[in-house]
Structure formats: structure tokens, C-alpha cells
Residue frames as a rotation matrix with the C-alpha (Angstrom) as fourth column:
MET 1
-0.720 0.605 -0.341 79.44
-0.473 -0.068 0.878 59.43
0.508 0.794 0.335 61.45
LEU 2
-0.710 0.583 0.395 76.17
-0.232 0.336 -0.913 58.83
-0.665 -0.740 -0.104 63.22
LEU 3
-0.818 0.451 -0.358 73.73
-0.287 0.219 0.932 56.75
0.499 0.865 -0.050 61.21
ASN 4
-0.194 0.864 0.464 70.08
-0.936 -0.021 -0.352 56.25
-0.294 -0.502 0.813 61.99
GLU 5
-0.579 -0.021 0.815 69.00
-0.088 0.995 -0.037 52.57
-0.810 -0.094 -0.578 62.12
GLY 6
0.349 0.859 0.374 66.31
0.363 0.244 -0.900 53.26
-0.864 0.450 -0.226 59.54
THR 7
0.359 -0.228 -0.905 68.53
-0.695 -0.713 -0.096 55.03
-0.623 0.663 -0.415 56.98
LYS 8
0.848 -0.102 0.521 69.64
0.396 0.775 -0.492 53.45
-0.353 0.624 0.698 53.73
SER 9
0.794 -0.560 -0.235 72.73
-0.607 -0.745 -0.275 55.62
-0.021 0.361 -0.932 53.45
THR 10
0.667 -0.723 -0.178 76.13
0.636 0.678 -0.368 54.36
0.387 0.133 0.913 52.52
VAL 11
0.691 -0.542 -0.479 79.41
0.111 -0.575 0.811 55.72
-0.714 -0.613 -0.337 53.76
HIS 12
0.670 -0.544 -0.505 82.31
-0.742 -0.464 -0.484 57.22
0.029 0.699 -0.714 51.84
PRO 13
0.771 -0.399 -0.497 84.88
0.156 0.874 -0.460 54.62
0.618 0.277 0.736 50.75
GLN 14
-0.253 -0.933 0.257 87.63
-0.116 -0.234 -0.965 56.37
0.960 -0.274 -0.049 52.72
TYR 15
0.066 0.362 0.930 85.51
-0.983 -0.134 0.122 56.11
0.169 -0.922 0.347 55.86
VAL 16
0.954 0.276 -0.116 85.30
-0.268 0.960 0.078 52.35
0.132 -0.043 0.990 55.25
VAL 17
0.319 -0.920 -0.228 89.09
0.185 0.297 -0.937 52.20
0.929 0.257 0.265 54.80
GLY 18
-0.410 -0.483 0.774 89.69
-0.600 -0.496 -0.627 53.99
0.687 -0.722 -0.086 58.10
PHE 19
0.413 0.659 0.628 87.12
-0.911 0.297 0.286 51.89
0.002 -0.690 0.723 59.91
VAL 20
0.941 -0.087 -0.328 88.63
0.014 0.976 -0.219 48.65
0.339 0.201 0.919 58.62
ASP 21
-0.017 -0.992 0.121 92.15
-0.099 -0.119 -0.988 49.86
0.995 -0.029 -0.096 59.43
GLY 22
-0.475 -0.156 0.866 90.99
-0.803 -0.325 -0.499 50.15
0.359 -0.933 0.029 63.04
GLU 23
-0.088 0.616 0.783 88.32
-0.832 0.387 -0.398 47.50
-0.548 -0.686 0.478 63.51
GLY 24
0.682 0.426 -0.594 88.53
-0.717 0.548 -0.430 45.07
0.142 0.720 0.680 60.58
CYS 25
-0.029 -0.681 0.732 90.21
-0.526 0.633 0.568 41.71
-0.850 -0.369 -0.377 60.30
PHE 26
0.384 0.003 -0.923 91.47
-0.842 0.410 -0.349 39.74
0.378 0.912 0.160 57.31
CYS 27
0.095 -0.255 0.962 91.69
-0.752 0.615 0.237 36.15
-0.652 -0.746 -0.134 58.56
VAL 28
-0.051 -0.129 -0.990 92.95
-0.719 0.693 -0.053 32.89
0.693 0.709 -0.128 57.13
VAL 29
0.213 0.221 0.952 91.66
-0.869 0.487 0.081 29.87
-0.446 -0.845 0.296 59.03
ILE 30
-0.261 -0.324 -0.910 93.21
-0.653 0.753 -0.081 26.45
0.711 0.573 -0.408 58.48
SER 31
-0.001 0.361 0.932 91.41
-0.924 0.355 -0.139 23.60
-0.382 -0.862 0.334 60.19
ARG 32
-0.846 -0.275 0.457 91.21
-0.177 0.953 0.245 19.83
-0.503 0.126 -0.855 60.05
HIS 33
0.092 0.864 -0.494 88.88
-0.966 -0.042 -0.253 18.28
-0.240 0.501 0.832 57.52
ARG 34
-0.013 -0.080 0.997 88.12
-0.303 0.950 0.072 14.57
-0.953 -0.301 -0.036 57.29
THR 35
0.607 0.418 0.676 87.23
0.389 0.586 -0.711 14.28
-0.693 0.694 0.194 53.61
LEU 36
0.846 -0.352 -0.400 89.73
-0.531 -0.619 -0.579 16.53
-0.043 0.702 -0.711 51.85
LYS 37
0.737 -0.609 -0.293 92.83
0.300 0.683 -0.666 14.90
0.606 0.403 0.686 50.39
THR 38
-0.229 -0.875 0.426 95.13
-0.056 -0.425 -0.903 17.22
0.972 -0.231 0.048 52.38
ARG 39
-0.021 0.379 -0.925 92.99
0.894 0.421 0.153 16.71
0.447 -0.824 -0.348 55.53
ARG 40
-0.598 -0.186 -0.779 93.08
0.556 -0.797 -0.237 20.49
-0.577 -0.575 0.580 55.95
GLU 41
0.322 0.751 0.576 90.54
0.936 -0.345 -0.074 23.15
0.144 0.563 -0.814 54.99
VAL 42
-0.816 -0.548 -0.184 91.46
0.557 -0.830 0.001 26.76
-0.153 -0.102 0.983 54.23
ARG 43
0.337 0.927 0.166 88.85
0.935 -0.351 0.059 29.47
0.113 0.135 -0.984 54.78
LEU 44
-0.791 -0.482 0.378 89.17
0.458 -0.875 -0.158 33.19
0.407 0.048 0.912 54.23
ILE 45
0.278 0.867 -0.414 87.17
0.958 -0.219 0.186 35.56
0.071 -0.448 -0.891 56.40
PHE 46
-0.731 -0.311 0.607 86.88
0.237 -0.950 -0.201 39.32
0.640 -0.003 0.769 56.31
GLU 47
0.203 0.845 -0.495 85.09
0.851 0.098 0.516 40.68
0.485 -0.526 -0.699 59.37
ILE 48
-0.632 -0.225 0.742 84.37
-0.166 -0.896 -0.413 43.74
0.757 -0.384 0.529 61.43
GLU 49
-0.036 0.607 -0.794 83.02
0.847 0.440 0.298 43.48
0.530 -0.662 -0.530 64.98
VAL 50
-0.722 -0.088 0.686 81.51
-0.175 -0.937 -0.304 46.38
0.669 -0.339 0.661 66.91
ARG 51
-0.853 0.521 0.030 79.08
0.032 0.109 -0.994 46.90
-0.521 -0.846 -0.109 69.76
GLU 52
-0.376 0.807 0.454 75.47
0.897 0.440 -0.039 46.20
-0.232 0.393 -0.890 68.83
ASP 53
0.441 0.603 -0.664 74.57
0.449 -0.789 -0.419 49.89
-0.777 -0.114 -0.619 69.03
ASP 54
-0.245 -0.563 -0.789 76.95
-0.543 -0.595 0.593 50.49
-0.803 0.574 -0.160 66.07
ARG 55
-0.192 0.263 0.945 75.10
0.544 0.831 -0.120 47.99
-0.817 0.491 -0.303 63.83
PRO 56
0.809 0.562 -0.170 73.94
0.168 -0.499 -0.850 50.81
-0.563 0.660 -0.498 61.47
ILE 57
0.252 -0.780 -0.572 77.54
-0.833 -0.476 0.281 51.48
-0.492 0.406 -0.771 60.43
LEU 58
-0.606 -0.431 0.669 78.00
-0.106 0.877 0.469 47.79
-0.788 0.214 -0.577 59.59
LYS 59
0.297 0.799 0.522 74.88
0.594 0.274 -0.757 47.96
-0.748 0.535 -0.393 57.43
ALA 60
0.819 -0.034 -0.572 76.28
-0.352 -0.818 -0.456 51.00
-0.453 0.575 -0.682 55.60
ILE 61
-0.244 -0.966 -0.085 79.65
-0.777 0.142 0.613 49.27
-0.580 0.216 -0.785 55.08
ARG 62
-0.370 0.193 0.909 77.87
0.330 0.942 -0.065 46.14
-0.868 0.276 -0.412 53.83
ARG 63
0.743 0.668 0.042 76.01
0.316 -0.296 -0.902 48.29
-0.590 0.683 -0.431 51.29
GLN 64
0.498 -0.641 -0.584 79.30
-0.756 -0.651 0.070 49.89
-0.425 0.407 -0.809 50.20
LEU 65
-0.568 -0.766 0.301 80.98
-0.556 0.627 0.546 46.48
-0.607 0.142 -0.782 49.75
GLY 66
-0.028 0.668 -0.743 77.91
-0.966 0.174 0.193 44.82
0.258 0.723 0.641 48.25
CYS 67
0.111 0.062 -0.992 78.26
-0.042 0.997 0.057 41.66
0.993 0.035 0.113 50.31
GLY 68
-0.858 -0.506 0.090 78.44
-0.167 0.108 -0.980 40.16
0.486 -0.856 -0.177 53.78
THR 69
0.200 0.872 -0.446 76.18
0.407 0.340 0.848 39.00
0.891 -0.351 -0.287 56.56
ILE 70
-0.409 -0.261 0.875 75.63
-0.613 -0.631 -0.475 40.78
0.676 -0.730 0.098 59.87
TYR 71
-0.032 0.294 -0.955 75.38
0.499 0.833 0.239 38.60
0.866 -0.469 -0.173 62.97
THR 72
0.499 0.169 0.850 74.46
-0.647 -0.579 0.496 39.42
0.576 -0.798 -0.180 66.55
LEU 73
-0.287 -0.633 -0.719 76.92
0.280 0.662 -0.695 38.15
0.916 -0.401 -0.013 69.15
ASP 74
0.611 0.610 0.504 75.22
-0.344 -0.370 0.863 38.05
0.713 -0.701 -0.016 72.52
TYR 75
-0.436 -0.848 -0.302 77.74
0.089 0.294 -0.952 38.09
0.896 -0.442 -0.053 75.32
ALA 76
0.389 0.710 0.587 75.05
-0.534 -0.346 0.772 38.12
0.751 -0.613 0.244 78.01
ARG 77
0.760 -0.109 -0.641 76.85
0.451 0.799 0.398 35.35
0.469 -0.592 0.656 79.89
TYR 78
-0.416 -0.888 -0.195 79.61
0.839 -0.291 -0.460 37.89
0.352 -0.355 0.866 80.62
ALA 79
0.194 0.642 -0.742 78.21
0.909 -0.401 -0.110 40.42
-0.368 -0.653 -0.661 83.10
GLN 80
0.053 -0.205 -0.977 80.07
0.121 -0.970 0.210 43.52
-0.991 -0.130 -0.026 81.89
TRP 81
-0.898 -0.374 0.231 79.92
0.246 0.010 0.969 42.80
-0.365 0.927 0.083 78.10
ARG 82
-0.016 0.870 -0.493 77.36
-0.588 -0.407 -0.699 44.27
-0.809 0.278 0.518 75.78
ALA 83
0.527 0.262 0.808 76.05
0.462 0.709 -0.532 42.47
-0.713 0.654 0.253 72.72
HIS 84
-0.447 -0.721 -0.530 78.15
-0.251 -0.468 0.847 42.92
-0.859 0.512 0.028 69.59
ALA 85
0.825 0.565 -0.015 77.39
-0.152 0.197 -0.968 42.88
-0.544 0.801 0.249 65.88
LYS 86
-0.284 -0.935 0.211 79.72
-0.034 0.230 0.973 41.36
-0.958 0.269 -0.098 63.29
LEU 87
0.685 0.296 -0.666 79.87
-0.668 -0.110 -0.736 41.90
-0.291 0.949 0.123 59.56
LYS 88
-0.122 -0.700 0.704 81.35
-0.217 0.711 0.669 38.76
-0.969 -0.071 -0.238 58.04
VAL 89
0.611 0.175 -0.772 82.30
-0.791 0.097 -0.604 37.85
-0.031 0.980 0.198 54.47
SER 90
-0.104 -0.657 0.747 83.51
-0.486 0.689 0.538 34.28
-0.868 -0.307 -0.391 54.01
ASN 91
0.764 0.391 0.513 82.28
0.270 0.528 -0.805 33.41
-0.586 0.753 0.298 50.52
LEU 92
-0.215 -0.964 0.158 85.38
0.579 0.005 0.815 33.16
-0.786 0.267 0.557 48.29
THR 93
-0.134 0.227 0.965 83.56
0.953 -0.238 0.188 34.63
0.273 0.944 -0.184 45.28
ASP 94
0.872 0.480 0.100 82.46
0.422 -0.838 0.347 37.68
0.250 -0.261 -0.933 47.30
ILE 95
0.517 -0.760 -0.395 85.98
0.268 -0.294 0.917 38.09
-0.813 -0.580 0.051 48.68
VAL 96
-0.411 -0.747 0.523 87.57
0.710 0.098 0.698 37.88
-0.572 0.658 0.489 45.22
GLU 97
-0.291 0.360 0.886 84.96
0.865 -0.297 0.404 39.89
0.409 0.885 -0.225 43.31
LYS 98
0.630 0.640 0.440 83.93
0.380 -0.748 0.544 42.50
0.677 -0.176 -0.715 45.89
VAL 99
0.900 -0.270 -0.342 86.15
0.264 -0.288 0.921 42.81
-0.348 -0.919 -0.188 48.98
ILE 100
-0.011 -0.991 0.136 89.54
0.772 0.078 0.631 42.61
-0.636 0.111 0.764 47.27
PRO 101
-0.182 -0.072 0.981 88.63
0.858 -0.499 0.122 45.00
0.481 0.863 0.152 44.41
PHE 102
0.845 0.508 0.165 87.22
0.351 -0.760 0.546 47.50
0.403 -0.404 -0.821 46.93
PHE 103
0.763 -0.581 -0.284 90.50
0.139 -0.281 0.949 47.61
-0.632 -0.764 -0.133 48.88
GLU 104
-0.186 -0.774 0.605 92.53
0.929 0.063 0.365 47.70
-0.321 0.630 0.707 45.66
ARG 105
0.140 0.333 0.932 90.59
0.671 -0.724 0.158 50.81
0.728 0.604 -0.325 44.59
HIS 106
0.628 0.138 0.766 90.71
-0.424 -0.765 0.485 52.27
0.653 -0.629 -0.421 48.11
PRO 107
-0.034 -0.750 -0.660 93.97
0.234 0.636 -0.735 51.09
0.972 -0.179 0.154 49.72
LEU 108
0.805 0.169 -0.569 94.30
0.570 0.051 0.820 50.62
0.168 -0.984 -0.055 53.45
LYS 109
0.626 -0.524 0.578 96.59
-0.306 -0.846 -0.436 53.16
0.718 0.096 -0.690 55.11
ALA 110
0.384 -0.436 0.814 97.89
-0.916 -0.065 0.397 51.43
-0.120 -0.897 -0.425 58.24
LYS 111
-0.578 -0.770 0.270 99.64
-0.751 0.631 0.194 48.16
-0.320 -0.091 -0.943 59.08
LYS 112
0.116 0.702 0.703 96.55
-0.134 0.712 -0.689 46.13
-0.984 -0.014 0.177 58.13
ARG 113
0.544 0.004 -0.839 97.63
-0.815 -0.235 -0.529 46.78
-0.199 0.972 -0.124 54.55
LYS 114
-0.546 -0.821 -0.165 100.25
-0.835 0.548 0.035 44.01
0.062 0.157 -0.986 54.95
SER 115
-0.604 0.401 0.689 97.67
-0.083 0.828 -0.554 41.47
-0.793 -0.392 -0.467 56.15
PHE 116
0.496 0.817 -0.294 95.40
-0.364 -0.111 -0.925 42.44
-0.788 0.566 0.242 53.26
ALA 117
0.114 -0.532 -0.839 98.19
-0.993 -0.028 -0.117 41.83
0.039 0.846 -0.532 50.73
ILE 118
-0.881 -0.429 0.198 98.76
-0.452 0.888 -0.087 38.33
-0.138 -0.166 -0.976 52.14
PHE 119
-0.222 0.908 0.354 95.00
-0.061 0.350 -0.935 37.69
-0.973 -0.229 -0.022 52.33
LYS 120
0.526 0.390 -0.756 94.70
-0.711 -0.287 -0.643 38.67
-0.467 0.875 0.127 48.66
ARG 121
-0.368 -0.765 -0.528 97.60
-0.918 0.389 0.076 36.43
0.147 0.513 -0.846 47.68
ILE 122
-0.862 0.100 0.498 96.02
-0.128 0.906 -0.403 33.45
-0.491 -0.411 -0.768 49.44
ALA 123
0.179 0.982 -0.068 92.65
-0.248 -0.022 -0.968 34.20
-0.952 0.190 0.240 47.82
MET 124
0.314 -0.124 -0.941 94.28
-0.947 -0.113 -0.301 34.09
-0.069 0.986 -0.153 44.39
MET 125
-0.790 -0.611 -0.054 95.95
-0.610 0.792 -0.038 30.78
0.065 0.003 -0.998 45.30
MET 126
-0.535 0.673 0.511 92.58
-0.015 0.597 -0.802 29.42
-0.845 -0.437 -0.309 46.38
GLN 127
0.409 0.670 -0.619 91.01
-0.649 -0.263 -0.714 30.52
-0.641 0.694 0.327 43.10
ARG 128
-0.007 -0.522 -0.853 93.67
-0.923 0.332 -0.195 28.45
0.385 0.786 -0.484 41.34
ARG 129
0.852 0.496 -0.168 92.77
-0.368 0.795 0.482 25.59
0.373 -0.348 0.860 43.75
GLU 130
-0.087 -0.982 -0.169 96.34
-0.313 0.188 -0.931 25.47
0.946 -0.028 -0.324 45.11
HIS 131
-0.248 0.048 0.968 94.97
-0.965 -0.096 -0.243 25.06
0.081 -0.994 0.071 48.64
LEU 132
0.780 0.607 0.149 93.90
-0.609 0.792 -0.035 21.53
-0.140 -0.064 0.988 47.67
THR 133
0.563 -0.681 -0.468 97.50
0.111 0.623 -0.774 20.37
0.819 0.384 0.427 47.18
ALA 134
0.651 -0.380 -0.657 100.04
0.757 0.253 0.603 19.61
-0.063 -0.890 0.452 49.89
SER 135
-0.443 -0.887 0.132 102.61
0.895 -0.447 -0.004 22.05
0.063 0.116 0.991 48.49
GLY 136
-0.273 0.431 0.860 100.03
0.194 -0.851 0.488 24.82
0.942 0.301 0.149 48.10
LEU 137
0.778 0.586 -0.228 98.78
0.288 -0.009 0.958 24.27
0.559 -0.810 -0.175 51.62
ARG 138
0.213 -0.787 -0.579 102.34
0.962 0.063 0.267 24.54
-0.173 -0.613 0.771 52.99
ARG 139
-0.662 -0.429 0.615 102.81
0.588 -0.806 0.069 27.87
0.466 0.407 0.786 51.13
ILE 140
0.186 0.821 0.540 99.51
0.047 -0.556 0.830 29.14
0.981 -0.129 -0.142 52.53
GLU 141
0.751 0.051 -0.658 100.51
0.630 0.241 0.738 28.11
0.196 -0.969 0.149 56.07
ARG 142
-0.306 -0.931 -0.200 103.80
0.949 -0.316 0.020 30.04
-0.081 -0.184 0.980 55.71
LEU 143
-0.566 0.169 0.807 101.96
0.264 -0.890 0.372 33.10
0.781 0.423 0.459 54.44
GLN 144
0.516 0.854 -0.068 99.35
0.291 -0.101 0.951 32.88
0.805 -0.511 -0.301 57.20
LYS 145
0.358 -0.439 -0.824 102.08
0.933 0.122 0.339 33.09
-0.048 -0.890 0.453 59.86
ARG 146
-0.715 -0.673 0.190 103.15
0.691 -0.721 0.047 36.47
0.105 0.165 0.981 58.44
MET 147
-0.090 0.787 0.611 99.70
0.323 -0.557 0.765 37.99
0.942 0.266 -0.204 58.90
ASN 148
0.761 0.602 0.242 98.60
0.034 -0.409 0.912 40.25
0.648 -0.685 -0.332 61.78
VAL 149
0.362 -0.699 -0.617 102.11
0.932 0.248 0.265 40.71
-0.033 -0.671 0.741 63.16
């Protein structure tokens, strides 16, 4: 699917599914945090990274999902790398209300389906604020280790 930079077109949901199966990532990041009771912060990130010249497809996918921000990643410091573009969704509300329902309506077909199921489970735990307790955080850490394998 070749999209013109100036077009406002969207892409078919199944195209998005195939694209995400190949290029997408459902990530759970757990990092240190000084002010939280558990001293750990849990962040969910859905992202797709492509070469900069494929930015129009990210724009079309963003329109289909109804959320996300597109960033330019300039790898100029690496001689043989071209700049990349990344579509990123990290807002929990957008993940719960837009990303997860999209992939429930249009299920992933490949092994990324397993990571999505875990990602969704953790998102629901975060909605219930379980990530703010020590026991909830331990469950999330165990789930995170089962992703992307």
C-alpha cells in the first residue's frame, strides 16, 4: 500500500493487523521510581517503528486507531542508518479505550497475539490500580517475562 504524504486516507483494519504482526511492539516497561510506594513504575507502550520514508503509513494507522504520536528518530550519528519514524501510544486511557478494543475487534494472526493478550491483562490490572501494590507488581513482572518470547 503506497500512500501519498498529503493524503488523508486510512488503511483497512486487516492491513493494520498484518503490519503490527510484523512491525509492531506491545511493551511493558518497569523502571525505578523514587516517589511511588513500590519504588517501581509500570508503563505500557504500543509502538511501530519504520523508516522515515514510510511515515505516511504510520499516519494512516494512527487515524485508524484514533490515537498515538509520531516521532522522528534521527540516527544520523550512525553512518549507514536512515532516519526512522515511530508511532507510539503510551497513554493508559488510549491503550484501554482505543488500542485494545481495535485488536479485540481485529485479532492479530501471528505470535504477537500472545504478547497482546498479556499486554491487555496488564492494562486491566493497571486500570484496577494493582500495579501500585507489591503483590500486583510481582504478578505484572511475572507476566512481563512471558512476553515477546
